[in-house]
Structures are given as structure tokens and as C-alpha cells.
C-alpha positions as CSV (number, residue, x, y, z in Angstrom):
1,X,33.9,57.6,-38.1
2,X,34.8,60.9,-36.2
3,X,31.2,61.5,-35.1
4,X,30.8,57.9,-33.8
5,X,34.1,58.2,-32.0
6,X,33.1,61.4,-30.3
7,X,29.6,59.9,-29.4
8,X,31.3,56.9,-27.9
9,X,33.6,59.0,-25.8
10,X,30.7,61.3,-24.9
11,X,28.5,58.3,-23.8
12,X,31.5,57.0,-21.7
13,X,31.4,60.3,-19.6
14,X,34.6,61.8,-21.1
15,X,34.6,65.6,-20.7
16,X,33.7,67.6,-23.9
17,X,37.0,69.6,-23.6
18,X,39.0,66.4,-23.8
19,X,37.1,65.1,-26.8
20,X,37.6,68.6,-28.5
21,X,41.4,68.3,-27.9
22,X,41.4,64.7,-29.0
23,X,39.6,65.6,-32.3
24,X,41.7,68.5,-33.0
25,X,38.9,71.0,-32.7
26,X,39.9,74.7,-32.2
27,X,37.3,75.1,-29.4
28,X,35.0,73.0,-27.4
29,X,32.2,75.1,-28.9
30,X,32.8,73.1,-32.1
31,X,32.4,69.8,-30.3
32,X,29.0,70.8,-28.8
33,X,27.4,69.9,-32.0
34,X,27.6,66.4,-30.8
35,X,25.7,67.2,-27.7
36,X,22.9,68.7,-29.7
37,X,22.6,65.7,-31.7
38,X,22.2,63.2,-29.0
39,X,18.6,63.0,-27.6
40,X,19.6,60.3,-25.1
41,X,22.2,62.6,-23.4
42,X,19.5,65.4,-23.2
43,X,17.0,63.1,-21.5
44,X,19.7,61.8,-19.1
45,X,20.5,65.5,-18.1
46,X,17.0,66.4,-17.7
47,X,16.2,63.3,-15.5
48,X,18.9,64.5,-13.2
49,X,16.9,67.8,-12.7
50,X,13.5,66.2,-12.1
51,X,12.3,66.2,-8.4
52,X,11.9,62.6,-7.1
53,X,8.2,63.2,-6.8
54,X,7.9,64.0,-10.5
55,X,6.4,61.1,-12.8
56,X,9.0,59.6,-14.9
57,X,8.8,59.4,-18.7
58,X,7.8,61.8,-21.5
59,X,5.0,64.0,-21.4
60,X,1.9,63.0,-23.4
61,X,-0.5,65.6,-24.4
62,X,-4.2,65.0,-23.7
63,X,-6.4,64.3,-26.7
64,X,-8.1,67.6,-26.3
65,X,-4.9,69.5,-26.8
66,X,-4.0,67.4,-29.8
67,X,-7.4,67.9,-31.4
68,X,-7.0,71.6,-30.8
69,X,-3.6,71.7,-32.5
70,X,-4.9,69.8,-35.4
71,X,-7.4,72.6,-36.1
72,X,-4.6,75.1,-36.4
């Protein structure tokens, strides 16, 4: 329940230091575990960094690269 509550607050845009205080963590570093666990937040942060001319979406490796990796 704690993790779900922290994730809901994080998705609502609450600052991680506020979440750390609310959860009783000694430091915000302890709360950063929630950030590492959430791929959606990572993708959202990365999308803010991408230039407007960059194609949206995830990278898809070409078949030749995948075939090469399969041989390793």
C-alpha cells in the first residue's frame, strides 16, 4: 500500500521530497527507489528532452542487428 500511495503521489506531480517526508523516510534518496521502478515516468522525462524533429516512440533495432546479437 505504501508503494502504491507513493506512486500515485509521484504520478500526480508531487515533489519527491514531499513524498519522502510524508512516508517518514530519513532522506529523499530512500524514496528514489520509486522513481527507478516506474518506466512510465522515465519515458515521460525522456520525451521532454527529445528535440521536436526527433521521431516519437521507442527505438526498434533493425533485423540485421538482432540477427547479429543472436549469434553472440
